[in-house]
C-alpha positions in Angstrom: 98.0 84.2 106.7 101.3 83.8 108.5 102.2 82.2 111.8 105.2 82.4 114.2 106.0 80.2 117.1 104.9 81.9 120.3 106.1 79.1 122.6 103.8 77.5 125.2 102.1 75.6 122.3 100.8 78.8 120.8 101.3 80.8 117.6 101.3 84.4 116.7 99.0 84.8 113.7 98.8 87.7 111.2 95.6 87.4 109.2 93.7 89.4 106.7 90.2 90.5 107.8 87.4 92.4 106.0 88.4 95.4 104.0 92.0 94.2 103.3 93.1 95.1 106.9 95.2 92.8 109.1 94.8 91.5 112.6 97.4 89.9 114.9 96.3 87.3 117.4 97.9 84.8 119.9 96.3 81.4 119.6 96.7 77.9 120.9 95.5 74.7 119.2 92.0 74.8 120.8 91.6 78.4 119.6 92.6 77.4 116.1 90.3 74.4 116.0 87.4 76.6 117.1 88.0 78.9 114.1 84.9 78.8 111.9 86.8 79.2 108.6 90.4 78.1 108.7 92.6 79.5 106.0 93.3 77.6 102.8 97.1 78.4 103.1 99.4 79.6 105.8 103.1 80.6 105.8 105.3 79.4 108.7 109.1 79.5 109.3 109.5 77.3 112.4 108.9 73.6 113.2 106.8 74.3 116.3 104.5 76.7 114.5 104.1 74.2 111.6 103.2 71.4 114.1 100.6 73.5 115.8 99.0 74.6 112.6 99.0 71.1 111.0 97.4 69.7 114.2 94.6 72.2 114.3 94.1 72.7 110.5 95.1 69.4 108.8 93.5 70.6 105.5 95.4 73.8 105.2 98.4 74.2 102.8 101.4 75.0 105.0 104.1 76.8 103.1 107.6 76.9 104.7 109.3 80.4 104.3 112.5 81.9 105.6 112.3 83.5 109.1 112.1 87.3 109.1 115.4 89.1 109.8 116.5 92.6 110.9 117.4 93.2 107.2 113.8 92.6 106.3 112.6 95.2 108.8 115.2 97.7 107.5 114.0 97.1 103.9 110.5 97.9 104.9 111.5 101.0 106.9 114.0 102.4 104.3 111.5 104.5 102.3 110.3 106.2 105.5 113.9 106.7 106.7 114.8 108.3 103.4 111.8 110.6 103.6 112.6 111.6 107.1 109.2 110.3 108.3 110.2 109.5 111.9 107.8 108.9 114.7 108.4 110.7 118.0 110.0 108.0 120.2 107.9 109.2 123.2 104.8 107.9 121.3 106.1 104.4 120.6 104.6 101.6 122.7 104.9 97.9 122.6 102.1 95.7 121.1 102.0 92.8 123.5 99.6 89.9 122.8 100.5 88.1 126.1 101.8 89.0 129.5 105.5 88.4 130.1 106.8 85.3 131.9 107.8 87.5 134.8 104.2 88.7 135.2 102.7 85.2 134.9 105.2 83.1 136.9 107.0 85.7 139.1 106.1 86.6 142.7 104.2 89.7 143.4 106.3 92.6 144.8 104.3 92.4 148.1 105.5 88.8 148.6 109.1 89.7 148.0 108.9 92.7 150.4 107.4 90.4 153.2 110.4 88.0 152.9 113.0 90.7 153.7 
């Protein structure tokens, strides 16, 4: 399992599930504590993610790893690029696990229109 700092005292987790598949989730400390079977080991690359994980799962082995970079993404993509296996850009869509700050904290458009 791996965790990245999601800010707001939450982490993005990538975990293995049944059948060797993976699942990505956004979780806070309470979500992690409620997990029935915490992982034995988890990889983190930031202090905040490590603190959240250690607070929720004190028995888990936390392994510190280097943060992913654009070079890592290119290395993973290189075989597909060489093979010309490109996805139609019109089919790409973001995979958001949380609404943006603007959606959460911003004023609705109707409220802005009423002030003008």
